[in-house]
C-alpha positions in Angstrom: 0.0 0.0 0.1 1.2 3.5 -1.0 1.4 5.9 2.0 2.4 9.3 1.7 5.3 10.5 4.1 7.3 13.5 4.7 10.4 13.4 6.2 12.5 16.6 7.8 15.9 15.8 9.1 16.4 18.6 11.5 13.9 19.9 14.3 12.9 23.4 13.3 10.1 24.4 15.7 9.1 23.7 19.6 6.5 22.2 21.3 4.9 25.4 21.8 4.2 25.3 17.8 2.6 22.0 18.2 0.3 23.2 21.3 -0.7 26.1 19.3 -2.0 23.9 16.7 -3.5 21.5 19.4 -5.2 24.7 21.1 -7.2 25.2 17.7 -8.5 21.6 17.8 -11.3 20.2 19.7 -9.7 16.6 19.6 -6.2 16.2 19.3 -3.1 14.8 21.2 0.8 15.4 22.1 2.7 12.2 23.5 5.9 13.6 24.3 9.1 12.5 25.7 10.6 15.3 27.5 13.2 13.2 29.6 15.5 10.5 28.1 15.6 8.7 31.3 17.0 5.0 31.1 16.9 5.0 27.3 13.0 5.6 27.4 12.4 8.8 25.8 13.4 8.4 22.1 10.0 9.4 20.5 7.1 11.8 20.7 3.9 12.0 18.5 1.3 14.8 17.6 -2.1 14.7 15.9 -5.3 16.6 15.3 -8.6 15.9 13.4 -9.3 12.3 13.7 -11.6 10.7 11.3 -13.5 8.6 14.1 -13.9 8.8 17.9 -15.2 6.0 20.1 -16.0 6.4 24.0 -18.1 4.5 26.5 -19.7 5.3 29.7 -21.4 2.6 31.6 -22.0 0.5 28.9 -23.4 3.0 26.4 -20.9 3.4 23.6 -20.9 6.5 21.4 -19.0 6.2 17.9 -18.7 9.4 15.8 -17.7 9.4 12.0 -17.6 12.0 9.7 -19.7 14.0 11.6 -22.6 11.4 12.5 -22.8 10.3 16.1 -24.1 6.9 16.8 -25.1 5.5 20.5 -25.7 2.3 21.1 -25.1 -0.6 24.0 -22.6 -3.3 23.5 -19.3 -4.9 24.5 -16.9 -1.9 24.0 -13.7 -4.2 24.1 -15.4 -6.1 21.0 -16.0 -2.6 19.2 -12.4 -1.6 19.8 -11.1 -4.9 18.4 -13.4 -4.4 15.2 -12.0 -0.8 14.4 -8.3 -1.9 15.2 -8.8 -5.1 12.9 -10.5 -2.7 10.1 -7.6 -0.3 10.2 -4.6 -1.9 9.9 -1.2 -1.3 7.9 0.7 -4.0 6.8 4.3 -4.4 8.5 6.1 -3.6 5.6 5.2 -0.2 6.0 7.9 -0.7 8.8 10.7 0.4 6.4 9.9 3.6 8.0 11.3 3.0 11.7 8.7 4.6 13.9 6.8 2.7 16.3 3.6 4.8 15.7 2.3 5.4 12.2 -1.1 6.5 13.0 -3.8 5.0 14.8 -5.9 5.2 18.3 -4.9 7.6 20.8 -6.8 8.0 24.0 -7.3 6.8 27.6 -8.7 3.9 29.5 -10.1 5.5 32.9 -9.3 3.5 36.2 -13.2 2.9 36.4 -12.9 0.8 33.1 -11.4 -2.1 35.2 -14.9 -2.2 37.2 -16.5 -3.3 33.8 -13.8 -6.2 33.6 -13.9 -7.6 37.1 -17.6 -6.9 37.5 -17.3 -5.0 40.8 -20.2 -3.3 42.4 -19.9 0.1 42.2 -20.5 2.3 45.4 -18.6 5.7 45.2 -19.7 9.0 43.8 -19.2 9.7 40.1 -19.0 13.4 40.2 -16.7 14.0 37.5 -18.7 12.2 34.9 -15.4 11.0 32.8 -15.8 8.4 30.2 -14.7 4.9 31.1 -12.8 4.7 27.6 -12.0 7.3 24.9 -10.1 7.0 21.9 -9.7 8.9 18.6 -8.5 7.6 15.1 -5.7 9.6 13.4 -4.8 8.9 9.8 -2.1 11.5 10.0 0.6 11.9 12.6 3.7 13.7 13.2 6.5 11.8 14.7 9.7 12.8 16.4 12.8 10.9 16.9 14.8 12.7 19.3 17.9 10.4 18.8 18.3 11.1 15.1 16.9 14.4 15.3 14.2 13.9 12.7 10.6 14.3 12.0 8.3 12.1 10.1 4.9 13.3 8.9 2.9 10.2 7.9 -0.3 10.0 6.3 -2.3 6.4 6.0 -5.2 7.4 3.6 -7.6 6.0 6.3 -10.5 5.7 6.2 -10.5 4.7 2.6 -10.3 1.1 1.9 -9.6 0.9 -1.7 -5.7 1.5 -2.8 -6.4 4.5 -5.2 -8.9 6.3 -2.8 -6.3 5.8 0.2 -3.2 7.2 -1.9 -5.4 10.1 -3.0 -6.3 11.0 0.8 -3.2 10.2 2.2 -1.6 12.9 -0.2 -3.9 15.3 0.2 -4.1 15.1 4.1 -0.4 15.4 4.4 -0.3 18.4 2.2 -3.1 20.1 4.4 -1.0 18.9 7.6 2.0 20.7 6.2 0.0 23.9 5.3 -1.3 24.1 9.1 2.4 23.6 10.2 3.6 26.4 8.5 0.9 28.7 9.2 1.3 28.1 13.1 5.3 28.2 12.9 5.0 32.1 12.8 2.3 32.1 15.2 4.0 32.8 18.5 1.4 35.2 20.3 0.1 32.8 22.7 3.6 31.8 24.1 5.3 35.1 23.8 2.8 37.3 25.9 3.3 37.2 29.6 2.4 34.3 31.3 -1.1 34.4 33.4 -0.4 34.4 37.0 -2.6 31.8 38.7 -5.2 33.2 41.5 -4.5 30.6 44.5 -8.6 29.5 44.5 -7.1 26.9 47.1 -6.8 23.0 46.8 -9.8 21.1 48.2 -9.2 17.4 49.2 -12.1 14.5 49.0 -10.5 13.2 52.3 -9.8 15.3 55.5 -6.3 14.6 57.2 -8.0 12.6 59.8 -10.0 10.7 57.5 -7.1 9.7 55.1 -5.4 8.0 58.5 -8.6 6.5 59.3 -8.6 4.8 55.8 -5.2 3.7 55.8 -5.8 2.2 59.3 -8.8 0.1 57.8 -6.7 -1.2 54.9 -4.1 -2.1 57.7 -6.9 -4.0 59.5 -7.7 -5.8 56.1 -4.0 -7.0 55.7 -4.0 -8.2 59.3 -7.2 -10.3 58.2 -5.3 -11.5 55.3 -7.6 -9.9 52.7 -5.0 -8.3 51.0 -1.2 -8.0 50.9 -0.9 -4.4 49.6 -3.1 -1.7 48.3 -2.7 1.7 46.7 -4.9 4.2 48.5 -5.4 7.6 46.9 -6.9 11.2 47.5 -8.0 13.4 45.1 -7.4 17.4 45.0 -9.7 20.0 43.0 -9.3 23.4 42.6 -10.0 25.9 39.7 -7.5 27.5 37.3 -6.8 30.7 35.3 -4.1 28.6 33.1 -4.9 27.6 29.8 -4.4 23.6 29.0 -1.1 24.8 27.1 0.3 27.0 30.0 -0.6 24.1 32.4 1.3 21.6 30.2 4.2 23.6 29.7 4.7 24.3 33.3 4.3 20.6 34.3 6.9 19.6 31.6 9.3 22.3 32.8 9.2 21.3 36.6 8.9 17.5 36.1 10.3 16.0 32.4 9.3 12.4 31.9 9.5 9.8 29.4 5.6 9.5 29.4 4.1 12.7 29.4 1.6 14.1 26.9 -1.7 16.2 26.6 -5.0 15.0 25.1 -7.9 17.1 23.9 -11.2 14.9 24.2 -14.1 16.9 23.2 -15.1 18.7 26.3 -12.0 18.1 28.6 -8.5 17.8 28.7 -5.8 15.3 30.4 -2.3 16.9 30.9 0.0 14.3 32.2 3.7 14.2 33.5 3.7 10.3 34.1 7.1 8.8 34.7 5.5 5.3 34.7 5.3 2.9 31.6 2.1 0.4 31.8 2.5 -1.6 29.1 4.0 -1.5 25.7 3.9 -4.3 22.8 6.1 -4.3 19.5 4.2 -7.2 17.9 5.8 -9.7 19.7 7.2 -9.0 23.0 5.1 -7.3 25.7 6.9 -5.2 28.5 5.5 -3.5 31.7 7.5 -1.5 34.1 5.7 -1.0 37.6 6.8 1.7 39.9 6.8 1.3 43.7 8.7 3.1 46.2 8.9 7.0 46.4 11.4 9.2 47.9 11.6 13.3 47.9 14.7 15.0 46.4 16.8 18.1 47.7 18.6 20.9 46.2 21.1 20.0 49.0 23.6 17.5 48.0 24.1 16.0 51.2 20.4 15.6 51.9 19.6 14.4 48.4 21.9 11.7 49.0 20.3 10.8 52.1 16.9 10.7 50.6 18.5 8.2 48.3 20.0 5.8 50.6 16.8 5.6 52.8 15.1 4.6 49.6 17.4 2.2 48.9 17.3 0.5 51.9 13.6 0.8 52.8 12.2 -2.8 53.3 8.9 -1.6 53.2 9.5 0.0 49.5 11.2 -3.0 48.4 8.4 -5.3 49.7 6.0 -3.1 48.0 7.6 -3.3 44.6 8.3 -7.4 45.2 4.6 -7.9 45.6 3.4 -5.8 42.7 6.3 -7.8 40.3 4.8 -10.9 41.4 1.0 -9.6 40.3 2.5 -8.3 37.1 4.2 -11.6 36.2 0.9 -13.3 36.8 -0.8 -10.9 34.5 1.4 -11.2 31.6 1.3 -14.8 31.9 -2.5 -14.8 31.2 -1.7 -13.5 27.6 2.0 -14.6 26.8 3.7 -17.7 25.8 4.4 -20.5 28.4 7.8 -20.0 30.2 8.4 -16.7 28.4 7.8 -14.1 31.2 10.7 -13.0 32.8 11.8 -10.2 35.1 14.2 -8.2 33.4 15.3 -5.9 36.1 13.9 -6.4 39.6 14.8 -2.8 41.2 16.1 0.1 39.5 16.4 3.5 41.0 15.3 6.4 38.9 16.0 10.1 39.4 13.4 12.8 38.2 13.4 16.3 39.4 11.6 16.2 42.4 11.7 12.8 43.4 13.5 9.2 43.5 11.7 6.3 42.1 12.1 2.5 42.2 11.0 0.3 39.1 10.9 -3.0 37.9 10.6 -4.3 34.3 9.0 -7.6 33.2 8.6 -8.9 29.6 6.9 -11.7 28.0 6.3 -13.0 24.5 2.6 -12.8 23.4 0.7 -16.1 23.0 -0.1 -16.4 19.0 -3.8 -16.5 19.6 -4.1 -13.1 21.8 -4.0 -9.6 20.6 -3.7 -6.1 22.1 -7.2 -6.1 23.4 -6.8 -9.6 25.2 -3.8 -7.6 26.7 -5.6 -4.9 28.0 -8.2 -7.3 29.6 -5.7 -9.3 31.2 -3.8 -6.5 32.9 -5.9 -3.3 33.0 -5.7 -1.7 35.5 -2.1 -1.9 36.5 -1.0 -3.7 39.6 1.0 -1.0 40.9 -1.9 1.3 41.4 -4.2 -1.3 42.9 -2.9 -3.7 45.2 -2.3 -7.2 45.7 -4.6 -9.6 45.1 -5.8 -7.0 42.5 -9.6 -7.6 42.8 -10.1 -7.5 46.5 -7.8 -4.3 46.6 -10.1 -2.8 44.0 -13.2 -3.7 46.2 -11.6 -2.2 49.2 -10.6 1.0 47.3 -14.0 1.3 46.2 -15.4 1.2 49.7 -12.9 3.5 51.2 -12.2 6.2 48.6 -15.1 8.6 48.4 -15.2 9.4 44.7 -14.6 7.6 41.7 -10.9 8.0 40.5 -11.7 8.8 36.6 -8.3 9.3 34.6 -6.2 9.1 37.6 -4.5 5.4 37.5 -5.9 4.9 34.2 -3.8 4.7 31.2 -3.2 7.3 28.2 -1.3 6.1 25.1 -1.9 4.4 21.6 -2.6 1.4 19.4 -0.6 1.8 16.1 -2.2 1.0 12.8 0.8 -1.3 12.3 0.2 -3.4 15.4 2.2 -1.7 18.2 0.8 -0.1 21.4 2.3 1.7 24.1 0.6 3.3 27.5 1.4 5.0 30.4 0.0 5.0 33.8 -2.0 8.3 34.5 -0.2 9.5 37.8 1.4 12.8 37.9 -1.6 14.1 35.9 -4.4 16.8 35.5 -7.9 16.3 34.5 -9.2 19.6 33.2 -12.6 20.9 32.1 -13.0 24.6 31.4 -11.6 26.1 34.7 -12.1 23.1 37.1 -8.8 21.0 37.3 -8.3 17.7 39.6 -5.4 15.4 40.4 -4.9 12.1 42.3 -2.2 11.2 44.4 -1.6 8.0 46.3 0.8 5.4 47.8 1.0 1.7 48.6 0.2 0.5 52.2 1.5 -2.7 53.3 1.8 -4.6 56.8 4.2 -1.9 58.3 3.1 1.2 56.9 2.6 4.1 59.3 -0.7 6.1 58.5 1.0 9.7 58.8 3.8 8.4 56.5 1.5 7.4 54.1 -0.5 10.6 54.3 2.7 12.8 53.8 3.8 10.6 50.7 0.9 11.6 49.1 1.6 15.1 49.7 5.2 14.9 48.2 3.8 13.5 45.1 1.2 16.4 45.0 4.0 19.0 45.2 5.0 19.1 41.7 1.3 19.3 40.5 0.5 22.2 42.9 3.9 24.0 41.7 2.8 23.5 38.2 -0.6 25.2 39.0 0.9 28.2 40.7 2.8 29.1 37.6 5.5 30.5 40.0 9.2 29.9 39.0 8.3 27.8 35.9 
């Protein structure tokens, strides 16, 4: 199949140009690696104007094609599989060496996991966020940070015949290049003086006292043998005068990460600074990188070393990670070939601008009869943000947390037309609708956890998000 592609050898525009273009689009995305930590940040991707959108909320599916909206009830995973099978590129297109050549970009909310596990709902759905949202992009801009190159690839979808696809691919590529040329000179939005955010005050869905009580309740469940570990979280909400683009640029500057990005999904946006990869699939191998164990950083070198050493020697943090590694090995084992699941790295120390983190990496070879939808069904939501065992931990989270999590601890990423996939875990991320903005923060509770320490860990994680909102020193 002949697909149009345009390659530029040098990067000649900044993220701000893409955000300017994204600002004008109701539905669009930026998946950006702003930190090449541990060889994870090679690529960034951008797209606007999808030819199809798919979303689901409490079993009601909405599919929009060519401006025509169709609502119906059904199995969202079957519908997603149908569309991914319909729009496929042959691996021969892999001569262009990028992992994403257009496809479905979007998110899975944490609450989608309750559809998979059939867990009764109890807590409040105050944000009314879709359980799933994906937009299908026929034209994407791909950046290879290693080779200092840009590829703009146009697939020609949704046309089905070779002649019509080739024609559409060429027209859409030409239109996309024109838009980039227009926005290249439009620097007014980012050159003006940044908005100073008014402090409206952050409001949590927990009081300090109630969070400590919830941690103690988790410890009771651990002593009883219901669970070994659980991720308990609180959510902060406020209002902001910052635009989506300003908030994203603030977060990127303060906390550069390999799995960040921004998604405009009709009437709301996701602004993510996630350091954690949930799942990557390259057509053969499946990788997950659970992250457990957090310590603050300091500009004081001596204190910074002390924080790192404390994390290195923490039996509590090591136990958390080991339990989640075991859970993730089991999840991958549900879809991978027998004997292929291996722990490639058990406990890595990673340095970010404001925190130290510890991660593991587990890899397996996908069983031939399984596909990407089977992977999601087997592994979602990630074990690092639920607990062990997963289903019982999710039941207890539903009991103890007062509101549905929404995007927090869900996943944001892509299914490529050529069969690849890559998703983050939605931590260090904002949900924004008009001026309302929310974010979640949590931590793992195990047998020897101290309630006050668990509460303080959530505040450490909230620090970078609060700073991004303040617009100070950014």
